[in-house]
C-alpha positions as CSV (number, residue, x, y, z in Angstrom):
1,X,-6.6,250.6,-21.0
2,X,-10.3,251.5,-20.8
3,X,-9.9,254.3,-23.3
4,X,-8.5,251.8,-25.9
5,X,-11.2,249.3,-25.1
6,X,-13.1,248.5,-28.3
7,X,-16.8,247.6,-28.0
8,X,-16.4,245.1,-30.8
9,X,-13.7,243.4,-28.7
10,X,-16.2,243.0,-25.9
11,X,-18.8,241.5,-28.3
12,X,-16.2,239.1,-29.7
13,X,-15.1,238.2,-26.2
14,X,-18.7,237.6,-25.2
15,X,-19.3,235.4,-28.2
16,X,-16.2,233.4,-27.6
17,X,-17.1,233.0,-23.9
18,X,-20.6,231.8,-24.9
19,X,-19.2,229.4,-27.4
20,X,-16.8,228.0,-24.8
21,X,-19.7,227.6,-22.3
22,X,-21.9,225.9,-24.9
23,X,-19.1,223.5,-25.9
24,X,-18.3,222.7,-22.3
25,X,-22.0,222.1,-21.7
26,X,-22.3,219.7,-24.6
27,X,-19.1,217.9,-23.5
28,X,-20.7,217.4,-20.1
29,X,-24.0,216.1,-21.5
30,X,-22.0,213.8,-23.8
31,X,-20.0,212.5,-20.8
32,X,-23.2,211.9,-18.8
33,X,-24.6,210.0,-21.8
34,X,-21.5,207.9,-21.9
35,X,-21.5,207.3,-18.2
36,X,-18.7,209.6,-17.2
37,X,-19.5,211.9,-14.4
38,X,-16.0,213.1,-13.4
39,X,-15.9,215.9,-16.0
40,X,-16.7,219.3,-14.5
């Protein structure tokens, strides 16, 4: 599994992870602005 692991896959995974994190963060900020605090 490690032998077939592609560095570009890791980069793409990292980018996707970062995008998800940023989107989740913006959702949270939007929620706080709208008065919802139950969104984790």
